[in-house]
PyMOL Python script that loads the backbone (N, CA, C, O; Angstrom):
from pymol import cmd

cmd.read_pdbstr("""\
ATOM      1  N   ILE A   1     -51.651 -41.829 -61.500  1.00  0.00           N
ATOM      2  CA  ILE A   1     -52.864 -42.582 -61.266  1.00  0.00           C
ATOM      3  C   ILE A   1     -52.462 -44.041 -61.107  1.00  0.00           C
ATOM      4  O   ILE A   1     -51.828 -44.609 -61.996  1.00  0.00           O
ATOM      5  N   THR A   2     -52.823 -44.655 -59.984  1.00  0.00           N
ATOM      6  CA  THR A   2     -52.540 -46.081 -59.819  1.00  0.00           C
ATOM      7  C   THR A   2     -53.727 -46.882 -60.342  1.00  0.00           C
ATOM      8  O   THR A   2     -54.884 -46.510 -60.143  1.00  0.00           O
ATOM      9  N   LEU A   3     -53.421 -47.978 -61.008  1.00  0.00           N
ATOM     10  CA  LEU A   3     -54.438 -48.786 -61.677  1.00  0.00           C
ATOM     11  C   LEU A   3     -54.412 -50.250 -61.248  1.00  0.00           C
ATOM     12  O   LEU A   3     -54.857 -51.127 -61.989  1.00  0.00           O
ATOM     13  N   GLY A   4     -53.891 -50.513 -60.053  1.00  0.00           N
ATOM     14  CA  GLY A   4     -53.841 -51.886 -59.557  1.00  0.00           C
ATOM     15  C   GLY A   4     -52.984 -52.768 -60.440  1.00  0.00           C
ATOM     16  O   GLY A   4     -51.851 -52.420 -60.775  1.00  0.00           O
ATOM     17  N   GLU A   5     -53.533 -53.914 -60.814  1.00  0.00           N
ATOM     18  CA  GLU A   5     -52.773 -54.885 -61.610  1.00  0.00           C
ATOM     19  C   GLU A   5     -52.432 -54.372 -63.010  1.00  0.00           C
ATOM     20  O   GLU A   5     -51.632 -54.980 -63.721  1.00  0.00           O
ATOM     21  N   LYS A   6     -53.041 -53.255 -63.399  1.00  0.00           N
ATOM     22  CA  LYS A   6     -52.751 -52.668 -64.711  1.00  0.00           C
ATOM     23  C   LYS A   6     -51.608 -51.662 -64.652  1.00  0.00           C
ATOM     24  O   LYS A   6     -51.236 -51.090 -65.677  1.00  0.00           O
ATOM     25  N   GLY A   7     -51.048 -51.440 -63.465  1.00  0.00           N
ATOM     26  CA  GLY A   7     -49.902 -50.543 -63.339  1.00  0.00           C
ATOM     27  C   GLY A   7     -50.312 -49.146 -62.928  1.00  0.00           C
ATOM     28  O   GLY A   7     -51.144 -48.969 -62.038  1.00  0.00           O
ATOM     29  N   SER A   8     -49.726 -48.153 -63.577  1.00  0.00           N
ATOM     30  CA  SER A   8     -50.021 -46.759 -63.256  1.00  0.00           C
ATOM     31  C   SER A   8     -49.734 -45.886 -64.465  1.00  0.00           C
ATOM     32  O   SER A   8     -49.118 -46.319 -65.439  1.00  0.00           O
ATOM     33  N   VAL A   9     -50.190 -44.662 -64.378  1.00  0.00           N
ATOM     34  CA  VAL A   9     -49.940 -43.667 -65.411  1.00  0.00           C
ATOM     35  C   VAL A   9     -49.446 -42.414 -64.700  1.00  0.00           C
ATOM     36  O   VAL A   9     -50.049 -41.972 -63.723  1.00  0.00           O
ATOM     37  N   VAL A  10     -48.355 -41.846 -65.187  1.00  0.00           N
ATOM     38  CA  VAL A  10     -47.836 -40.600 -64.628  1.00  0.00           C
ATOM     39  C   VAL A  10     -47.677 -39.570 -65.742  1.00  0.00           C
ATOM     40  O   VAL A  10     -47.362 -39.901 -66.886  1.00  0.00           O
ATOM     41  N   LYS A  11     -47.901 -38.326 -65.376  1.00  0.00           N
ATOM     42  CA  LYS A  11     -47.771 -37.230 -66.340  1.00  0.00           C
ATOM     43  C   LYS A  11     -46.753 -36.241 -65.804  1.00  0.00           C
ATOM     44  O   LYS A  11     -46.838 -35.791 -64.661  1.00  0.00           O
ATOM     45  N   GLU A  12     -45.798 -35.916 -66.643  1.00  0.00           N
ATOM     46  CA  GLU A  12     -44.780 -34.929 -66.306  1.00  0.00           C
ATOM     47  C   GLU A  12     -44.704 -33.940 -67.461  1.00  0.00           C
ATOM     48  O   GLU A  12     -44.235 -34.269 -68.551  1.00  0.00           O
ATOM     49  N   TYR A  13     -45.173 -32.721 -67.204  1.00  0.00           N
ATOM     50  CA  TYR A  13     -45.277 -31.704 -68.251  1.00  0.00           C
ATOM     51  C   TYR A  13     -46.139 -32.245 -69.380  1.00  0.00           C
ATOM     52  O   TYR A  13     -47.303 -32.569 -69.142  1.00  0.00           O
ATOM     53  N   ASP A  14     -45.629 -32.357 -70.585  1.00  0.00           N
ATOM     54  CA  ASP A  14     -46.421 -32.869 -71.706  1.00  0.00           C
ATOM     55  C   ASP A  14     -46.219 -34.361 -71.937  1.00  0.00           C
ATOM     56  O   ASP A  14     -46.775 -34.920 -72.882  1.00  0.00           O
ATOM     57  N   ASN A  15     -45.435 -35.009 -71.092  1.00  0.00           N
ATOM     58  CA  ASN A  15     -45.146 -36.439 -71.257  1.00  0.00           C
ATOM     59  C   ASN A  15     -46.058 -37.279 -70.368  1.00  0.00           C
ATOM     60  O   ASN A  15     -46.238 -36.985 -69.186  1.00  0.00           O
ATOM     61  N   ILE A  16     -46.629 -38.326 -70.956  1.00  0.00           N
ATOM     62  CA  ILE A  16     -47.455 -39.267 -70.211  1.00  0.00           C
ATOM     63  C   ILE A  16     -46.790 -40.636 -70.325  1.00  0.00           C
ATOM     64  O   ILE A  16     -46.497 -41.112 -71.421  1.00  0.00           O
ATOM     65  N   TYR A  17     -46.559 -41.258 -69.166  1.00  0.00           N
ATOM     66  CA  TYR A  17     -45.896 -42.556 -69.130  1.00  0.00           C
ATOM     67  C   TYR A  17     -46.836 -43.605 -68.565  1.00  0.00           C
ATOM     68  O   TYR A  17     -47.462 -43.391 -67.526  1.00  0.00           O
ATOM     69  N   SER A  18     -46.935 -44.730 -69.242  1.00  0.00           N
ATOM     70  CA  SER A  18     -47.686 -45.880 -68.752  1.00  0.00           C
ATOM     71  C   SER A  18     -46.688 -46.823 -68.089  1.00  0.00           C
ATOM     72  O   SER A  18     -45.773 -47.324 -68.743  1.00  0.00           O
ATOM     73  N   ILE A  19     -46.861 -47.060 -66.820  1.00  0.00           N
ATOM     74  CA  ILE A  19     -45.925 -47.877 -66.046  1.00  0.00           C
ATOM     75  C   ILE A  19     -46.589 -49.225 -65.769  1.00  0.00           C
ATOM     76  O   ILE A  19     -47.614 -49.265 -65.089  1.00  0.00           O
ATOM     77  N   PRO A  20     -46.043 -50.316 -66.266  1.00  0.00           N
ATOM     78  CA  PRO A  20     -46.678 -51.619 -66.045  1.00  0.00           C
ATOM     79  C   PRO A  20     -46.468 -52.129 -64.615  1.00  0.00           C
ATOM     80  O   PRO A  20     -45.493 -51.779 -63.950  1.00  0.00           O
ATOM     81  N   ALA A  21     -47.392 -52.947 -64.169  1.00  0.00           N
ATOM     82  CA  ALA A  21     -47.220 -53.658 -62.898  1.00  0.00           C
ATOM     83  C   ALA A  21     -46.567 -54.996 -63.213  1.00  0.00           C
ATOM     84  O   ALA A  21     -46.758 -55.553 -64.294  1.00  0.00           O
ATOM     85  N   MET A  22     -45.803 -55.501 -62.267  1.00  0.00           N
ATOM     86  CA  MET A  22     -45.219 -56.833 -62.429  1.00  0.00           C
ATOM     87  C   MET A  22     -46.341 -57.862 -62.330  1.00  0.00           C
ATOM     88  O   MET A  22     -47.307 -57.666 -61.591  1.00  0.00           O
ATOM     89  N   LYS A  23     -46.215 -58.934 -63.060  1.00  0.00           N
ATOM     90  CA  LYS A  23     -47.192 -60.022 -62.977  1.00  0.00           C
ATOM     91  C   LYS A  23     -46.863 -60.867 -61.750  1.00  0.00           C
ATOM     92  O   LYS A  23     -45.825 -61.528 -61.704  1.00  0.00           O
ATOM     93  N   VAL A  24     -47.737 -60.842 -60.772  1.00  0.00           N
ATOM     94  CA  VAL A  24     -47.534 -61.591 -59.537  1.00  0.00           C
ATOM     95  C   VAL A  24     -48.837 -62.255 -59.127  1.00  0.00           C
ATOM     96  O   VAL A  24     -49.903 -61.932 -59.651  1.00  0.00           O
ATOM     97  N   LYS A  25     -48.741 -63.178 -58.191  1.00  0.00           N
ATOM     98  CA  LYS A  25     -49.929 -63.806 -57.618  1.00  0.00           C
ATOM     99  C   LYS A  25     -50.218 -63.104 -56.291  1.00  0.00           C
ATOM    100  O   LYS A  25     -49.529 -63.347 -55.300  1.00  0.00           O
ATOM    101  N   PRO A  26     -51.232 -62.233 -56.266  1.00  0.00           N
ATOM    102  CA  PRO A  26     -51.476 -61.452 -55.056  1.00  0.00           C
ATOM    103  C   PRO A  26     -52.085 -62.281 -53.918  1.00  0.00           C
ATOM    104  O   PRO A  26     -52.937 -63.143 -54.135  1.00  0.00           O
ATOM    105  N   LEU A  27     -51.616 -61.991 -52.699  1.00  0.00           N
ATOM    106  CA  LEU A  27     -52.194 -62.595 -51.499  1.00  0.00           C
ATOM    107  C   LEU A  27     -53.014 -61.575 -50.726  1.00  0.00           C
ATOM    108  O   LEU A  27     -54.069 -61.907 -50.187  1.00  0.00           O
ATOM    109  N   ASN A  28     -52.534 -60.326 -50.665  1.00  0.00           N
ATOM    110  CA  ASN A  28     -53.208 -59.282 -49.913  1.00  0.00           C
ATOM    111  C   ASN A  28     -52.817 -57.940 -50.520  1.00  0.00           C
ATOM    112  O   ASN A  28     -51.640 -57.580 -50.528  1.00  0.00           O
ATOM    113  N   THR A  29     -53.794 -57.205 -51.026  1.00  0.00           N
ATOM    114  CA  THR A  29     -53.500 -55.936 -51.682  1.00  0.00           C
ATOM    115  C   THR A  29     -53.517 -54.744 -50.726  1.00  0.00           C
ATOM    116  O   THR A  29     -53.241 -53.615 -51.132  1.00  0.00           O
ATOM    117  N   THR A  30     -53.840 -54.997 -49.457  1.00  0.00           N
ATOM    118  CA  THR A  30     -53.855 -53.920 -48.478  1.00  0.00           C
ATOM    119  C   THR A  30     -52.455 -53.314 -48.349  1.00  0.00           C
ATOM    120  O   THR A  30     -51.481 -54.040 -48.153  1.00  0.00           O
ATOM    121  N   GLY A  31     -52.358 -52.027 -48.455  1.00  0.00           N
ATOM    122  CA  GLY A  31     -51.082 -51.345 -48.303  1.00  0.00           C
ATOM    123  C   GLY A  31     -50.310 -51.140 -49.586  1.00  0.00           C
ATOM    124  O   GLY A  31     -49.267 -50.487 -49.573  1.00  0.00           O
ATOM    125  N   ALA A  32     -50.789 -51.679 -50.697  1.00  0.00           N
ATOM    126  CA  ALA A  32     -50.055 -51.534 -51.963  1.00  0.00           C
ATOM    127  C   ALA A  32     -49.970 -50.074 -52.387  1.00  0.00           C
ATOM    128  O   ALA A  32     -48.921 -49.629 -52.853  1.00  0.00           O
ATOM    129  N   GLY A  33     -51.041 -49.331 -52.235  1.00  0.00           N
ATOM    130  CA  GLY A  33     -51.031 -47.919 -52.596  1.00  0.00           C
ATOM    131  C   GLY A  33     -50.100 -47.108 -51.708  1.00  0.00           C
ATOM    132  O   GLY A  33     -49.392 -46.219 -52.182  1.00  0.00           O
ATOM    133  N   ASP A  34     -50.108 -47.421 -50.414  1.00  0.00           N
ATOM    134  CA  ASP A  34     -49.200 -46.730 -49.489  1.00  0.00           C
ATOM    135  C   ASP A  34     -47.748 -47.046 -49.829  1.00  0.00           C
ATOM    136  O   ASP A  34     -46.888 -46.166 -49.781  1.00  0.00           O
ATOM    137  N   THR A  35     -47.480 -48.294 -50.169  1.00  0.00           N
ATOM    138  CA  THR A  35     -46.130 -48.686 -50.563  1.00  0.00           C
ATOM    139  C   THR A  35     -45.715 -47.940 -51.829  1.00  0.00           C
ATOM    140  O   THR A  35     -44.604 -47.416 -51.913  1.00  0.00           O
ATOM    141  N   PHE A  36     -46.610 -47.897 -52.806  1.00  0.00           N
ATOM    142  CA  PHE A  36     -46.332 -47.177 -54.050  1.00  0.00           C
ATOM    143  C   PHE A  36     -45.980 -45.721 -53.752  1.00  0.00           C
ATOM    144  O   PHE A  36     -44.957 -45.217 -54.217  1.00  0.00           O
ATOM    145  N   ASN A  37     -46.825 -45.053 -52.980  1.00  0.00           N
ATOM    146  CA  ASN A  37     -46.610 -43.631 -52.694  1.00  0.00           C
ATOM    147  C   ASN A  37     -45.332 -43.383 -51.906  1.00  0.00           C
ATOM    148  O   ASN A  37     -44.615 -42.419 -52.175  1.00  0.00           O
ATOM    149  N   GLY A  38     -45.043 -44.241 -50.941  1.00  0.00           N
ATOM    150  CA  GLY A  38     -43.825 -44.079 -50.152  1.00  0.00           C
ATOM    151  C   GLY A  38     -42.566 -44.241 -50.980  1.00  0.00           C
ATOM    152  O   GLY A  38     -41.631 -43.449 -50.859  1.00  0.00           O
ATOM    153  N   VAL A  39     -42.538 -45.260 -51.817  1.00  0.00           N
ATOM    154  CA  VAL A  39     -41.368 -45.494 -52.670  1.00  0.00           C
ATOM    155  C   VAL A  39     -41.260 -44.401 -53.736  1.00  0.00           C
ATOM    156  O   VAL A  39     -40.156 -43.964 -54.064  1.00  0.00           O
ATOM    157  N   LEU A  40     -42.384 -43.962 -54.272  1.00  0.00           N
ATOM    158  CA  LEU A  40     -42.362 -42.871 -55.252  1.00  0.00           C
ATOM    159  C   LEU A  40     -41.745 -41.616 -54.627  1.00  0.00           C
ATOM    160  O   LEU A  40     -40.863 -40.995 -55.220  1.00  0.00           O
ATOM    161  N   ALA A  41     -42.204 -41.250 -53.442  1.00  0.00           N
ATOM    162  CA  ALA A  41     -41.673 -40.059 -52.767  1.00  0.00           C
ATOM    163  C   ALA A  41     -40.183 -40.210 -52.460  1.00  0.00           C
ATOM    164  O   ALA A  41     -39.405 -39.283 -52.685  1.00  0.00           O
ATOM    165  N   ALA A  42     -39.784 -41.376 -51.946  1.00  0.00           N
ATOM    166  CA  ALA A  42     -38.372 -41.601 -51.608  1.00  0.00           C
ATOM    167  C   ALA A  42     -37.502 -41.538 -52.857  1.00  0.00           C
ATOM    168  O   ALA A  42     -36.427 -40.938 -52.838  1.00  0.00           O
ATOM    169  N   ALA A  43     -37.961 -42.154 -53.938  1.00  0.00           N
ATOM    170  CA  ALA A  43     -37.174 -42.157 -55.179  1.00  0.00           C
ATOM    171  C   ALA A  43     -37.046 -40.746 -55.761  1.00  0.00           C
ATOM    172  O   ALA A  43     -35.998 -40.392 -56.300  1.00  0.00           O
ATOM    173  N   LEU A  44     -38.091 -39.954 -55.657  1.00  0.00           N
ATOM    174  CA  LEU A  44     -38.011 -38.574 -56.138  1.00  0.00           C
ATOM    175  C   LEU A  44     -37.055 -37.748 -55.275  1.00  0.00           C
ATOM    176  O   LEU A  44     -36.285 -36.940 -55.793  1.00  0.00           O
ATOM    177  N   LEU A  45     -37.109 -37.955 -53.967  1.00  0.00           N
ATOM    178  CA  LEU A  45     -36.200 -37.235 -53.072  1.00  0.00           C
ATOM    179  C   LEU A  45     -34.747 -37.622 -53.304  1.00  0.00           C
ATOM    180  O   LEU A  45     -33.842 -36.834 -53.028  1.00  0.00           O
ATOM    181  N   GLU A  46     -34.518 -38.823 -53.807  1.00  0.00           N
ATOM    182  CA  GLU A  46     -33.160 -39.267 -54.128  1.00  0.00           C
ATOM    183  C   GLU A  46     -32.680 -38.711 -55.457  1.00  0.00           C
ATOM    184  O   GLU A  46     -31.531 -38.931 -55.841  1.00  0.00           O
ATOM    185  N   GLY A  47     -33.548 -37.990 -56.169  1.00  0.00           N
ATOM    186  CA  GLY A  47     -33.140 -37.358 -57.421  1.00  0.00           C
ATOM    187  C   GLY A  47     -33.504 -38.113 -58.681  1.00  0.00           C
ATOM    188  O   GLY A  47     -33.087 -37.720 -59.771  1.00  0.00           O
ATOM    189  N   ASN A  48     -34.269 -39.187 -58.565  1.00  0.00           N
ATOM    190  CA  ASN A  48     -34.692 -39.937 -59.745  1.00  0.00           C
ATOM    191  C   ASN A  48     -35.730 -39.148 -60.537  1.00  0.00           C
ATOM    192  O   ASN A  48     -36.441 -38.309 -59.983  1.00  0.00           O
ATOM    193  N   SER A  49     -35.808 -39.421 -61.822  1.00  0.00           N
ATOM    194  CA  SER A  49     -36.853 -38.823 -62.646  1.00  0.00           C
ATOM    195  C   SER A  49     -38.203 -39.376 -62.199  1.00  0.00           C
ATOM    196  O   SER A  49     -38.268 -40.415 -61.543  1.00  0.00           O
ATOM    197  N   LEU A  50     -39.277 -38.678 -62.557  1.00  0.00           N
ATOM    198  CA  LEU A  50     -40.608 -39.166 -62.208  1.00  0.00           C
ATOM    199  C   LEU A  50     -40.858 -40.534 -62.832  1.00  0.00           C
ATOM    200  O   LEU A  50     -41.441 -41.411 -62.195  1.00  0.00           O
ATOM    201  N   GLN A  51     -40.422 -40.719 -64.068  1.00  0.00           N
ATOM    202  CA  GLN A  51     -40.641 -42.001 -64.742  1.00  0.00           C
ATOM    203  C   GLN A  51     -39.923 -43.134 -64.011  1.00  0.00           C
ATOM    204  O   GLN A  51     -40.526 -44.178 -63.764  1.00  0.00           O
ATOM    205  N   LYS A  52     -38.652 -42.952 -63.661  1.00  0.00           N
ATOM    206  CA  LYS A  52     -37.910 -44.002 -62.959  1.00  0.00           C
ATOM    207  C   LYS A  52     -38.494 -44.225 -61.570  1.00  0.00           C
ATOM    208  O   LYS A  52     -38.605 -45.367 -61.124  1.00  0.00           O
ATOM    209  N   ALA A  53     -38.867 -43.160 -60.886  1.00  0.00           N
ATOM    210  CA  ALA A  53     -39.463 -43.288 -59.554  1.00  0.00           C
ATOM    211  C   ALA A  53     -40.754 -44.092 -59.616  1.00  0.00           C
ATOM    212  O   ALA A  53     -41.030 -44.899 -58.728  1.00  0.00           O
ATOM    213  N   ALA A  54     -41.542 -43.874 -60.658  1.00  0.00           N
ATOM    214  CA  ALA A  54     -42.797 -44.612 -60.816  1.00  0.00           C
ATOM    215  C   ALA A  54     -42.535 -46.087 -61.104  1.00  0.00           C
ATOM    216  O   ALA A  54     -43.278 -46.948 -60.631  1.00  0.00           O
ATOM    217  N   TYR A  55     -41.495 -46.389 -61.870  1.00  0.00           N
ATOM    218  CA  TYR A  55     -41.135 -47.796 -62.106  1.00  0.00           C
ATOM    219  C   TYR A  55     -40.728 -48.484 -60.804  1.00  0.00           C
ATOM    220  O   TYR A  55     -41.137 -49.614 -60.538  1.00  0.00           O
ATOM    221  N   LEU A  56     -39.926 -47.800 -59.999  1.00  0.00           N
ATOM    222  CA  LEU A  56     -39.513 -48.366 -58.712  1.00  0.00           C
ATOM    223  C   LEU A  56     -40.715 -48.551 -57.794  1.00  0.00           C
ATOM    224  O   LEU A  56     -40.837 -49.572 -57.118  1.00  0.00           O
ATOM    225  N   ALA A  57     -41.599 -47.558 -57.774  1.00  0.00           N
ATOM    226  CA  ALA A  57     -42.798 -47.629 -56.941  1.00  0.00           C
ATOM    227  C   ALA A  57     -43.712 -48.767 -57.386  1.00  0.00           C
ATOM    228  O   ALA A  57     -44.292 -49.465 -56.554  1.00  0.00           O
ATOM    229  N   SER A  58     -43.836 -48.948 -58.680  1.00  0.00           N
ATOM    230  CA  SER A  58     -44.662 -50.032 -59.213  1.00  0.00           C
ATOM    231  C   SER A  58     -44.091 -51.394 -58.824  1.00  0.00           C
ATOM    232  O   SER A  58     -44.828 -52.301 -58.436  1.00  0.00           O
ATOM    233  N   ALA A  59     -42.779 -51.524 -58.933  1.00  0.00           N
ATOM    234  CA  ALA A  59     -42.136 -52.779 -58.540  1.00  0.00           C
ATOM    235  C   ALA A  59     -42.371 -53.051 -57.050  1.00  0.00           C
ATOM    236  O   ALA A  59     -42.680 -54.178 -56.665  1.00  0.00           O
ATOM    237  N   ALA A  60     -42.225 -52.024 -56.220  1.00  0.00           N
ATOM    238  CA  ALA A  60     -42.413 -52.183 -54.780  1.00  0.00           C
ATOM    239  C   ALA A  60     -43.850 -52.583 -54.462  1.00  0.00           C
ATOM    240  O   ALA A  60     -44.079 -53.478 -53.648  1.00  0.00           O
ATOM    241  N   ALA A  61     -44.812 -51.929 -55.094  1.00  0.00           N
ATOM    242  CA  ALA A  61     -46.217 -52.254 -54.854  1.00  0.00           C
ATOM    243  C   ALA A  61     -46.540 -53.675 -55.326  1.00  0.00           C
ATOM    244  O   ALA A  61     -47.298 -54.397 -54.678  1.00  0.00           O
ATOM    245  N   SER A  62     -45.959 -54.062 -56.455  1.00  0.00           N
ATOM    246  CA  SER A  62     -46.180 -55.426 -56.964  1.00  0.00           C
ATOM    247  C   SER A  62     -45.638 -56.467 -55.995  1.00  0.00           C
ATOM    248  O   SER A  62     -46.268 -57.497 -55.758  1.00  0.00           O
ATOM    249  N   ILE A  63     -44.475 -56.191 -55.442  1.00  0.00           N
ATOM    250  CA  ILE A  63     -43.883 -57.113 -54.465  1.00  0.00           C
ATOM    251  C   ILE A  63     -44.740 -57.155 -53.205  1.00  0.00           C
ATOM    252  O   ILE A  63     -44.944 -58.220 -52.623  1.00  0.00           O
ATOM    253  N   SER A  64     -45.243 -55.991 -52.784  1.00  0.00           N
ATOM    254  CA  SER A  64     -45.971 -55.917 -51.512  1.00  0.00           C
ATOM    255  C   SER A  64     -47.239 -56.762 -51.496  1.00  0.00           C
ATOM    256  O   SER A  64     -47.624 -57.260 -50.439  1.00  0.00           O
ATOM    257  N   VAL A  65     -47.890 -56.935 -52.625  1.00  0.00           N
ATOM    258  CA  VAL A  65     -49.137 -57.705 -52.642  1.00  0.00           C
ATOM    259  C   VAL A  65     -48.913 -59.215 -52.579  1.00  0.00           C
ATOM    260  O   VAL A  65     -49.871 -59.980 -52.465  1.00  0.00           O
ATOM    261  N   THR A  66     -47.666 -59.642 -52.652  1.00  0.00           N
ATOM    262  CA  THR A  66     -47.386 -61.082 -52.630  1.00  0.00           C
ATOM    263  C   THR A  66     -47.222 -61.633 -51.213  1.00  0.00           C
ATOM    264  O   THR A  66     -46.982 -62.827 -51.032  1.00  0.00           O
ATOM    265  N   LYS A  67     -47.353 -60.765 -50.214  1.00  0.00           N
ATOM    266  CA  LYS A  67     -47.195 -61.198 -48.825  1.00  0.00           C
ATOM    267  C   LYS A  67     -48.516 -61.026 -48.084  1.00  0.00           C
ATOM    268  O   LYS A  67     -49.351 -60.200 -48.454  1.00  0.00           O
ATOM    269  N   GLU A  68     -48.688 -61.815 -47.038  1.00  0.00           N
ATOM    270  CA  GLU A  68     -49.965 -61.846 -46.332  1.00  0.00           C
ATOM    271  C   GLU A  68     -50.191 -60.649 -45.410  1.00  0.00           C
ATOM    272  O   GLU A  68     -51.298 -60.113 -45.357  1.00  0.00           O
ATOM    273  N   PHE A  69     -49.164 -60.226 -44.688  1.00  0.00           N
ATOM    274  CA  PHE A  69     -49.342 -59.181 -43.688  1.00  0.00           C
ATOM    275  C   PHE A  69     -48.780 -57.852 -44.182  1.00  0.00           C
ATOM    276  O   PHE A  69     -47.719 -57.811 -44.804  1.00  0.00           O
ATOM    277  N   VAL A  70     -49.497 -56.770 -43.902  1.00  0.00           N
ATOM    278  CA  VAL A  70     -49.177 -55.464 -44.475  1.00  0.00           C
ATOM    279  C   VAL A  70     -47.775 -54.974 -44.117  1.00  0.00           C
ATOM    280  O   VAL A  70     -47.003 -54.634 -45.014  1.00  0.00           O
ATOM    281  N   ILE A  71     -47.432 -54.931 -42.849  1.00  0.00           N
ATOM    282  CA  ILE A  71     -46.119 -54.400 -42.462  1.00  0.00           C
ATOM    283  C   ILE A  71     -44.999 -55.258 -43.043  1.00  0.00           C
ATOM    284  O   ILE A  71     -43.996 -54.725 -43.517  1.00  0.00           O
ATOM    285  N   ASP A  72     -45.157 -56.556 -43.012  1.00  0.00           N
ATOM    286  CA  ASP A  72     -44.145 -57.456 -43.574  1.00  0.00           C
ATOM    287  C   ASP A  72     -44.076 -57.375 -45.093  1.00  0.00           C
ATOM    288  O   ASP A  72     -43.096 -57.815 -45.694  1.00  0.00           O
ATOM    289  N   SER A  73     -45.107 -56.815 -45.717  1.00  0.00           N
ATOM    290  CA  SER A  73     -45.156 -56.809 -47.184  1.00  0.00           C
ATOM    291  C   SER A  73     -44.362 -55.670 -47.811  1.00  0.00           C
ATOM    292  O   SER A  73     -44.073 -55.710 -49.007  1.00  0.00           O
ATOM    293  N   ILE A  74     -44.007 -54.661 -47.030  1.00  0.00           N
ATOM    294  CA  ILE A  74     -43.268 -53.531 -47.590  1.00  0.00           C
ATOM    295  C   ILE A  74     -41.844 -53.995 -47.906  1.00  0.00           C
ATOM    296  O   ILE A  74     -41.106 -54.383 -47.002  1.00  0.00           O
ATOM    297  N   PRO A  75     -41.458 -53.957 -49.177  1.00  0.00           N
ATOM    298  CA  PRO A  75     -40.150 -54.505 -49.551  1.00  0.00           C
ATOM    299  C   PRO A  75     -38.987 -53.598 -49.157  1.00  0.00           C
ATOM    300  O   PRO A  75     -39.134 -52.381 -49.047  1.00  0.00           O
ATOM    301  N   TYR A  76     -37.850 -54.212 -48.952  1.00  0.00           N
ATOM    302  CA  TYR A  76     -36.606 -53.471 -48.724  1.00  0.00           C
ATOM    303  C   TYR A  76     -36.078 -52.993 -50.070  1.00  0.00           C
ATOM    304  O   TYR A  76     -36.459 -53.522 -51.114  1.00  0.00           O
ATOM    305  N   ARG A  77     -35.209 -52.001 -50.045  1.00  0.00           N
ATOM    306  CA  ARG A  77     -34.629 -51.422 -51.264  1.00  0.00           C
ATOM    307  C   ARG A  77     -34.026 -52.505 -52.160  1.00  0.00           C
ATOM    308  O   ARG A  77     -34.241 -52.485 -53.372  1.00  0.00           O
ATOM    309  N   ASN A  78     -33.278 -53.449 -51.588  1.00  0.00           N
ATOM    310  CA  ASN A  78     -32.644 -54.507 -52.392  1.00  0.00           C
ATOM    311  C   ASN A  78     -33.667 -55.393 -53.076  1.00  0.00           C
ATOM    312  O   ASN A  78     -33.400 -55.924 -54.154  1.00  0.00           O
ATOM    313  N   ASP A  79     -34.840 -55.564 -52.464  1.00  0.00           N
ATOM    314  CA  ASP A  79     -35.900 -56.376 -53.067  1.00  0.00           C
ATOM    315  C   ASP A  79     -36.473 -55.703 -54.305  1.00  0.00           C
ATOM    316  O   ASP A  79     -36.868 -56.372 -55.260  1.00  0.00           O
ATOM    317  N   ILE A  80     -36.516 -54.384 -54.282  1.00  0.00           N
ATOM    318  CA  ILE A  80     -37.119 -53.631 -55.389  1.00  0.00           C
ATOM    319  C   ILE A  80     -36.226 -53.672 -56.624  1.00  0.00           C
ATOM    320  O   ILE A  80     -36.719 -53.807 -57.744  1.00  0.00           O
ATOM    321  N   LYS A  81     -34.933 -53.559 -56.427  1.00  0.00           N
ATOM    322  CA  LYS A  81     -34.012 -53.542 -57.562  1.00  0.00           C
ATOM    323  C   LYS A  81     -33.872 -54.918 -58.149  1.00  0.00           C
ATOM    324  O   LYS A  81     -33.135 -55.104 -59.117  1.00  0.00           O
TER     325      LYS A  81
END
""", "prot")
cmd.dss("prot")
cmd.show_as("cartoon", "prot")
cmd.util.cbc("prot")
cmd.orient("prot")
């Protein structure tokens, strides 16, 4: 579940993880959810745990809202780490 500036919550079996969002000054939130989902899927396909994938996705979404234009806001892998 994505919660905007409050981060997200993920459930894996009986484990529930609260994933914080980075504190940023947002310029445009359009595309943040798509960025989150794309990075989450990519991180899972790379073999990361759901918890780590959600942290990476949260970081990517947090970075994405700091830019004005949607396509330019999607961060590169090096930006996320």
